[in-house]
N, C-alpha and C positions, 0 to 999 in steps of 0.2 A: 454525564452534562452533555448535554445537545443542543445545536445552533440550528434554526431552521433556515436553508438556504432559500426553499417555498413552502408551498404546503404540501409537494410529490416528495421534495427532499429534504432530509434532516442529516448534519453533520454531528459525528460521534466521536467524543474524545477518547475513546478507546479504539481508535485508529478504524472506522467502519462507516460505510454511508447505510441508511436506512431509507428505502423507497416505500413508507407504509400502503399507498395505495395500490403496489403491486406484490405488497407481504415481501418482498426481496432486502435482502442482508448482503452487502458488499463489501468485500475485504480485501486487499490485494497484498502478493509478496506473505504468505502464509509461513511457508519454512518450517513448516510442523515437522517434514522428515529428518531435519537435523540431526533430531536424536541418533538413531540408528548409524547415521554416515558418521558422525562425530565421535560416536563410541570405536569405530576403526581409525577414526582418523584423529584425534584431537586436535584443537586449536586453540587460541587464547580468548576465545568467545565465553561468558560466563555461563555455567548449565543453567542457573536463577533464572535465565531469559528466558528458556525454554518453558519453564514450569508458569512464568509470567503471562507467555502467549496460551496455554491452554488454561488458565484462570478467567483472562479476560474473553476469550471464545464463548466458555458454557457461561458466564455472566450474560453475554450477549444474547445466547441464544435464549436462555431463562427470562430475561427481562424482556427481550423483545417477541418471541414466538414466530419468528419467521416460517412461511410456507416454503421458501427457497433462500439460497444459501447460494451467491456467485464468488469463485475465487478465482481471483486475477492474476495469472502467474502461475509458474511451476510450483508444486507443494516441498519437491526434493531436488535436489542437485540431480541433474540426467536422470530423470523422471522416465523415461522410458527405457532403460536399459540397469535397471535395478535386480539387484539378487538377492535371495535369502531372507535374512531378519529383516531387510528395508522394505522387501516386497511386503511382504506381511505388516509392516507397520505403516504403510502405505492404506492398506484395504482396512487396519484399526481405523486409519482417521476419516475416510468416509463411510465406514457404518455408524461411527460415533455424530460425526454432522448430520447423515442422514436420517437419524433417528426419527422414529415415529411418522415415519413417511414424508419426509421432509425432502423435497427437491434438491439438487447437489449440481451447480452449472460451473465447467473450469473454460476461463478464457486466454489463451495464450497466444503468444506474436506468432508461432510455428508450430501447430495443431501435428503437424507428422513427425515433428524431434520429440515431442512431447509422449507420443504413444509406442507403447510396448507392451512386453508378457506383462510388466509390474500392473500393469492398469488393466489387467482382465481380472473379470471378478467385482469391479467397484462399481460397475451400472454407470461410470461417466465417460464421454467421448469428450476428449479435449475439442474446442472449435476458439475460430480465431475473430469470432463479434458473437454477441447475443444484445437481440433486440429485448428490451422490457419496458411494455408501456412505450411511453414515448422517446425512451434514451437508448443508445448502444453502448453498450460495455465493450470495452477493449483493453490490449496492455501493450503498449507499444513503448519501447524507451526514447528513442530519437524523432519524438515528433513534437514541430512546433505552431503550425499551419494545419488546423484541422480542416477537410473538405466540408461542403455544407452538408449541414444533417438535414435529413429528411423521417419524419415531417419536421417543420420549421420551429414548433413551439417546443421540440425535446432538445436534446445538445450529448455528446459524448461523454463518457466518465472513462477515465483513463487511469489505470493503475501502475503502469508503466514506467511512468516520470513523474518521479518524488520531489515534489519542489522542497525548497531551504532558503529561508530569506536570509541576511546577516543582518544584524539589528545593533546597533549602535548603543554601549551601557557605559556609565562611568563605573569605574575600577577603584578600589579602595584608595589609590592615592592620587585619586582624581584626572587619572590620563585615560584618554579614550580607549574604549575596548570594545569589540564585539562578539556577537554570540550568535551561532548559526542554529534557528528554528527549524524544525520540521511544519510543513504544516498543507492545508488544504489551498486550492489557487483555482478561482472559476475566473475563466476569461471573458466568460459570454458565449462560447464556442463549444467550452468543454470544462467540467472538473476535472480536475485533478488530484488524486488522494495520495496522504502518507504511505508507507508501507504498514503495515501489522504490525511486523516484528520491530522492537525499537532500537534495533543494534542495525539495522538496514535502514539509516536515515537517507542516503540516496546521495545522490553527485551533481545534482544541478543547484547550484547559486544563481537564484532569480535576479535579474536586473531590473529593476524596477521601470527605469526609463525605455525600457523595450517592450512592455507590456503593455495590451491596448489601453485604452482610457475608462474605459468599463470593468476592468478587472478588480477582483474583491480576494480577499487571501483572509484566513483565519490560523492565528502561530498555536502551536500543541507546546504547551509546559508542564510534564507530568500528566496530570488528571483536567488541567485546565485546556480550556478551548476557549481564545478570546480574538475578536475582529484585529485587525492589523492595518493601519494606514498606509498602504502603498507609496501614497502620493507624499508623505512627510519623510520617507524614508531617503535619507542621504545617499549616494553611491558609494559602495561598498568599493573597502580596496582593494586594488589588483589582486592582493595573494588570497582574496577568499571569494573571488569570482568565478574561481574551477578550483575541482578538487580530483587529483589524480589517483584512480582505482588502484590498489596497493596489486604489488607484481605476484603472479602466480608461484609459491613455493614459500613465498616469503611471509614474517609472520603478520596479521594485520595488527594496524593500530586500533588502541582504545579507542570506542566510540566517543562521541559528543554528548556529556548528559544533557537530557531534555530540561 
């Protein structure tokens, strides 16, 4: 399912942005490399999540046939310092994504940290920003105020800040309940996208009263993508306004289902 933001930008319910005039498919936080890493250090995340990631990727490539794929964010934890099996898995990823001469771009917040021996042979040099047509791709986690974009007809596309919206729902007992939805958010200055992997929903619960008046959002629920009326959302409870990241070394909490 795709929803047009404009003639140049399509939002895909498979957690990707398609820029048809530029022939560019944009996805954020791929995390394909978790396979080899988790075989060494198992955790509580289901292995089926990795299979779903591959299936959606191949479906997007087959359906859209992009000439360029822009990957926002690291593909593996500690991408530049991998060894053995992890390094080979990373090269395999780039070979598959870059088949048939397809260009592969990687945008990260700190390119110097993303480069290392594991990236050799992939043909990809991580960069901090990438201009495609009138848009500029970036991957920054803590950025809410965007600099003026040049050209003014374009805007930033950020893959590092994953929006969540708290939406009220009625529970079976009739009491107020809330559900957090991953979403696309367009502020008028930037298009902010959800992560490609479903279990990495993000940590930024949006507060509608703090968003620009022209802001628009589209929530994801399974394979559906639908507009979200930001102006009609009541203030979320204080307990939902922030999400604490899990402490390193402790088991991760189960993700909220889409």
